[in-house]
N, C-alpha and C positions, 0 to 999 in steps of 0.2 A: 355068479355069487362067490366063486372062491376070491376074485379080485376085492368084492366087496368085504369078506372077513380079513384080508391082508389089509387091506386100507383101516379097517375099524382096530387091528391090532395093532400096527403101526400109529395111527393118532394116540390112542392110548399109551402106547411106550414111551412117546414124544413128550405126552402130559405128566407122565409119572416121572420120569427123568430130569426135565427142565436144567435150570442152570445150578451147578452147586457152589454156596459160598458159605465159608466159614465166620462166621461173626462172632468178634467178643467185645463186651462191656466193661469198661474198664471206669469205675465212680469212685471219686475223691470223695471220701467219708470221715471229715476229721472233727474232731470233739466240738467245735464251733459250729458245726452244723445244727440247724435246729431239728426238729421233728417235722416242721412243716416242709422246711427247705427238700431234707430225704425224701419225702412222700411226694413232693413234687419233681425231685429228679428221676425218682423211679418211675414213677409215671410217665417221664417222657422215654425211658427206655421200652416201659410196657407197650406204648401207643404205637413205636417204631417196629417193633415185633410183632405186633397185633396185624399189621398191613402186608407183613410178607409170608411167604408158602413157607411153612417150616415141613422139612423130612430128610429122608436119607440123599435123596437126589436132588433136595434144594438145598434150604438153609438149614443151617444148624446154628446153634446160641449157646455161648458160655458167658459168665458174668463173675467178675470178682468185684470187690471194694478193697480201698488200701488209704491208709494215712502213713503210721509209721512202717507198718507191716502190710503185706497183702494179705486177702483171702477169698478162696476162690471157691464161689459157694455151689456150682455146678459145672461140668464140663462141657465140651462139643458132644460128647457121646452119651450124656447123662439123658436125654430128653429129644423124641423123634418125632413126638405131635406137639401141637402150637399149646393146646390146651394143657398140658404139662410144663412148657415152657413158661407160661405167662403165671400158670399156679408158683413156680419158682421164683418167677420174678417178682409179685407180690410181696412174697415173704421176705424181701430183701428191705421193707419199709420197717422192720424191726431189728434191723444191725445196730449192733453194740459200736458205739463211737466212745473211744477211751485215751485217744491222743491228738493232738492238736496240731503236731508236725506232719508233715506231708511228704514221702518220698516216691514221685512219680518214676524215677528212676528204678528203684526198684519192682514197680509194678510191671513196667515195659519188660524189666528182663524175666520178672516172672512168667509173663505171657510168652516171651521167646523160647525159654527153656522148659515150661511143664506146658502152659496151655495149648499153643499150636504144635504141639510135639504129636498129638495123634489127630492133628488134622489131615483132611484129604489131598492127595498129591494133585489133583486136577484142580480143587477148588480155586476160588477166589477168597481172598482172605481180607477181612475189615476188622478195623479196630477203631473202635466210637470211645474216646477220652473225656469224660465229663470231669471238668477242672473246679472246684470250688476255692481252694488255696493253692499257690502257688509255692514253690520249693523254698525255704528259709534263706539260703544264700546262693552266692553268685556261682559257686562251686557246684553245687545241688542242681541249679540251671544246666550247668556245662554238661555235666554226668547225664543228665536227663537227655539231653539232646543227642549224646553218644549212644543211650541205651535206644532210644528211638531209629536211631541210622543202622544199629544192628540188627533189629527185629526187621527192617526193610531189607537189608542186605539176605539175612537169611530166609525170609519167608516172603519176601514182595508185597507185604502189605499195604494196604489203601487206607490212610488215616482220616477221620474226620474229629474234629474236638467242639467243644460247647464248654464255653466261661463264662464268668459273670463279669459285669460290665466294671466291677468294683477291682479286677484284680491288677495289679501295678503293669506298667509300661513292659518290666522285663518280661513277666508272665505272658504278655500279651505276644511279646515277639518270641517268647519260646514256643508257642502254638502254632505261630505263622511258621516257625522253623519246623515243626514236627511234620505239618503238613504240606507244606513247599508248595500251598495253594491257599491264597486269602478266601476264595470261596468256598473252600472245605472247613472254614475255622468261622464258628458262630458265636455271637455275644447276647445274653438277655440279662435287663437288671435285675431280674429275680428269675427264681426257678420255675414259677407259676406261670410265667410269659414263655417257658421251653417248649410249650404245645404250637407255638406258632412256626418254629422251624421243624416240625416233627415231618411234615410234606418235602421240606428240599434235602433233609437227611435221608429221610425213606427214598427219596429219586435217586440219591448218589449211591446207594447201595445196591437199590433195584429199580431201574428205569421203567419196568412194566409193574410195579405195584401201585397202589393204591397212593394218591397225592393229593387229594382234597382236604382241604383243611380241616382242624379239628373242631368238631361242635361244643360251643359251649366255652371256647378257649377266650379268656379274658385279653381284651386289646390293651397293650402298654402304653397305648398313645391317648386311650379313653382318660377324661376327669372323672376322678371318684367324688362322686357326691356327697362324699360324709367329709371331707374337706373343702375347705375355702382357697381358691385361686390367689397367687400373690397379688394379680393385678386388681382382683376384686376388694382385696384387704388394705390395699394402697388408697381406691376410691372410697371404700368405707371410713377410713381413716380421716380424707380430706372434707367427707359429709359431716364428722362429726365434730372437725374443728368449726367448719362455718356454723353449725346449728350452736355449739358452746359460743360462738362470738355474738350469736343475733341474741340468745339468750341473755349472756354478760351485758350486752348494750342495753336491754331493756330494761334490767334489772335496776343499772345506772340511771336511767332515764325516770324510774320510777320514785327510788330515792330521793333525785334531784327536786321531782314536784312535792315529794311529802316534805322533804328540808324547805322548798319554798313555801307550802304552806303553814310549816308550823313559823318560818321568820315571818310571815304574814302577819299571822295571829298574834304571834307577840308583839309584832310592832303597832297593831292596831290595839291592843291593850296598853302597852306602853305610853302611847298617844294619850289614851285616857288619862291614864294616871299621871302624865305631863300635864294634861289641861286641869287635872283637879289640883295639882300644883299651884299651877297658874292661878287660878281661882283663890286658893287658900293665900297665896301670896298677895293679891289682891287686898283679902281683909287688912284690917286695922289691927294691930297688936292689941291683943287682950279683948278681942270682940268675939262671939261665936259666929260661926259661918251664915246661920239663917239670919242672926242679927245683922251680919254683913249685907248681906242679900236685901234685907229688907231698907236698910239705913242707904244703900246703895242706889237704890229705887223711891226716892221720894218718902223717908222715912219709915216710920212703922206705920203709916196710912196706905189707904189703897186708891184713896181719892185722885183724881187727876193723871192716874196712868193711863197711856193706851196699850193696844192689844198686842205691839209690838214691844212694849216694854214689860208686859206679864210674859211673853213667851220667853225673852232674854232672863228675867227672873227666875222662871221655871228649870229653864236650862242649867242656870248657877247653880240652882238649889239641888237640883237634882248630883250634878260633879260633885259640889261641895259635902252633902251625905254620903254619896259612895266614898269620897276618899276618906271620909270620917271614920268608916267602917268597914276598913282594914284593906283598901287598895294599896297605901301606901306600903305595908307588909309585902304583898305579892311585887311590888315594884324593887323593894330592895334585895329581895331574893333572887329577881332575875337578873339584878347587876351582881 
């Protein structure tokens, strides 16, 4: 009985004690940071913290933001429960952003001189630096590197960094210099995708914590249904060119057919007019067309003409009358 009680006491004590960790989140929040970016970056911090065991004998959390100056929103000793820490983290989404310049060297110096001054002597120290925009000058990058080294030398901190893909090569090199380990440096194209690296960062802080993927975390490699991929756009352009060429060819063929018909009709009319002129030209000067036709076929009488003569007579009479009724005017206009 006594052994059972001692076992339960020892088990409860070991569960309560855990491993001490002092965790500091340092969030770069310049003026250029949109509300959406800020919200997603804070969600990144929130999701990591939510997976940790918070308490005096476990993990304590502090958070600060910086641009030109650093602001500590709560210290390691401010909260001893997870609910209180998460509530304070959520309020960071309304942080004021008034400067575009970023001074991470001052932020790291602030952590060394102020934030970790009250840390536990036996705790493991972690600093998670989230960088949206790097230092403005090469000298600022150098002083940031020195500040990181000073912080490490004084508190033996473990660094983890998160940056945007859009950072310059110099800024990315700086983050690698700070962590001294490429496996502790992460990049995302947009902070909305930072949830994908939450399991990795959580594992670096506490290997016993939950490292399962975040539910409903957007996939950076997924195709956005609201946009058209570049290859599809090229294919559609080629298709439009082919369709346009076919339509253009059909229109040209249609115009050629219409032109051919017009020329053919005009040619027939011209032939008729020319034939009428020919008949007219055969008439003797001063005689009418009807008189010419009658005279040309055995005088004014009809006796002695064959059926073939009548057919020729009627044809020439018809052409002569059409010509006399205005065909010559039409022919002149066409010319």
